[in-house]
C-alpha positions as CSV (number, residue, x, y, z in Angstrom):
1,M,0.0,-0.1,0.0
2,D,1.2,3.7,-0.6
3,P,-0.2,6.1,1.6
4,V,0.3,9.1,-0.8
5,V,-2.0,7.6,-3.3
6,E,-4.4,6.5,-0.3
7,I,-4.6,9.9,1.2
8,S,-4.6,11.7,-2.6
9,K,-8.1,9.9,-2.7
10,I,-9.4,12.1,0.0
11,R,-7.5,15.3,-1.2
12,V,-5.0,16.3,-3.5
13,L,-1.6,16.5,-1.9
14,Q,0.9,19.4,-1.8
15,K,4.4,18.5,-3.1
16,E,5.7,19.1,0.0
17,E,3.4,17.0,1.8
18,I,3.9,14.0,0.0
19,Q,7.6,14.1,0.7
20,E,7.1,14.4,4.4
21,I,4.9,11.4,4.2
22,R,7.6,9.2,2.0
23,N,10.0,10.2,4.9
24,G,8.4,9.2,7.6
25,A,6.0,11.9,8.7
26,Y,3.2,11.5,11.7
27,V,0.3,12.1,9.8
28,I,-3.2,12.7,11.1
29,V,-5.8,12.5,8.4
30,K,-9.1,14.2,9.3
31,D,-11.5,12.0,8.2
32,N,-13.5,10.6,11.4
33,G,-11.3,7.1,10.9
34,Y,-12.5,6.5,7.4
35,L,-8.9,5.1,6.3
36,Y,-8.5,3.2,9.1
37,K,-11.6,1.4,8.8
38,S,-10.9,0.9,5.1
39,F,-7.8,-1.1,5.7
40,L,-8.8,-2.8,9.2
41,S,-8.8,-6.4,7.5
42,Q,-5.6,-5.7,5.8
43,G,-3.3,-5.2,8.6
44,V,-1.5,-6.9,11.3
45,T,-2.3,-6.2,14.7
46,R,0.8,-4.4,16.4
47,I,1.3,-5.8,20.0
48,W,3.1,-2.7,21.1
49,C,2.9,0.5,19.8
50,E,4.7,4.1,21.0
51,H,1.6,6.2,19.7
52,T,-1.8,6.3,21.4
53,S,-4.4,4.9,19.4
54,T,-7.9,4.5,21.0
55,V,-8.4,1.4,18.5
56,P,-5.6,-1.6,17.9
57,V,-2.6,-0.2,16.0
58,Y,-2.3,-2.1,12.7
59,D,1.1,-2.6,10.1
60,L,0.3,-2.8,6.7
61,T,3.1,-3.8,4.0
62,G,3.9,-0.7,2.3
63,V,5.4,-0.7,-1.5
64,V,8.5,0.1,0.6
65,G,8.7,-0.4,4.1
66,N,5.7,-0.4,6.7
67,V,2.8,1.5,7.0
68,L,1.8,2.0,10.5
69,F,-2.1,3.0,11.1
70,G,-4.2,3.8,14.2
71,M,-6.9,6.0,15.3
72,N,-7.8,8.5,18.0
73,D,-11.0,10.9,16.3
74,D,-9.0,10.6,12.9
75,T,-6.8,8.0,11.1
76,W,-3.0,8.3,11.8
77,L,-0.5,6.8,10.2
78,Q,3.2,6.9,9.6
79,W,5.0,5.3,6.7
80,E,8.3,3.8,8.4
81,R,11.0,2.4,6.6
82,S,11.4,-0.8,8.3
83,T,9.1,-3.7,9.8
84,C,8.2,-3.4,13.3
85,W,10.5,-5.8,15.4
86,S,13.5,-6.2,12.5
87,L,17.2,-5.7,13.1
88,R,16.7,-2.2,10.7
89,H,13.6,-1.1,12.9
90,A,15.9,-1.1,15.8
91,Y,18.6,0.2,13.9
92,D,15.9,3.2,12.8
93,W,14.6,3.6,16.4
94,C,18.0,4.5,17.5
95,R,18.3,7.1,14.9
96,F,15.1,8.7,16.0
97,I,16.5,9.1,19.4
98,C,19.7,10.5,18.3
99,T,18.3,12.9,15.9
100,Q,14.4,13.2,17.2
101,K,13.6,12.6,13.1
102,N,11.0,9.7,12.3
103,Q,12.8,7.4,9.8
104,G,10.8,6.8,6.4
105,P,11.7,4.8,3.5
106,Y,12.7,7.6,1.5
107,G,14.2,9.8,3.9
108,E,13.8,11.3,7.3
109,T,11.5,14.1,8.6
110,D,10.7,15.8,11.9
111,R,7.0,15.7,11.3
112,T,6.6,13.2,14.7
113,E,3.8,13.0,17.0
114,Q,4.3,16.2,18.6
115,Y,4.9,17.7,15.5
116,P,2.2,16.1,12.9
117,L,1.2,16.7,9.6
118,I,-2.3,17.2,9.6
119,V,-4.5,16.6,6.4
120,D,-7.9,18.0,6.3
121,S,-10.3,16.0,4.0
122,V,-12.3,17.9,1.3
123,L,-14.7,15.1,1.9
124,Q,-17.3,14.6,4.3
125,F,-17.2,11.5,6.2
């Protein structure tokens, strides 16, 4: 799955937003959980997650890397460079601790849970 493609079905993304998503931005999609619910059956439940979520958090295989999905009032996601519990994921976690930047499949970003990329929807859910 490609989060850029899926979010683009809700709203046209700007070039900078696309780059941030590909670089691993923590994204909040103002969709009342629409994206989360649409991918619910396709993911694998994550046993533990550092991000807050009012529902189970899921991992989906991305076109590259892994996409982490959860929900509070709206869908949130993060495109990660590597799958959870892998050696590369441990390395990415160490890089995050040192740089305070998320590690995405195409780079890194300071768009973390504390400074999310917020995508407003043009559709009504």
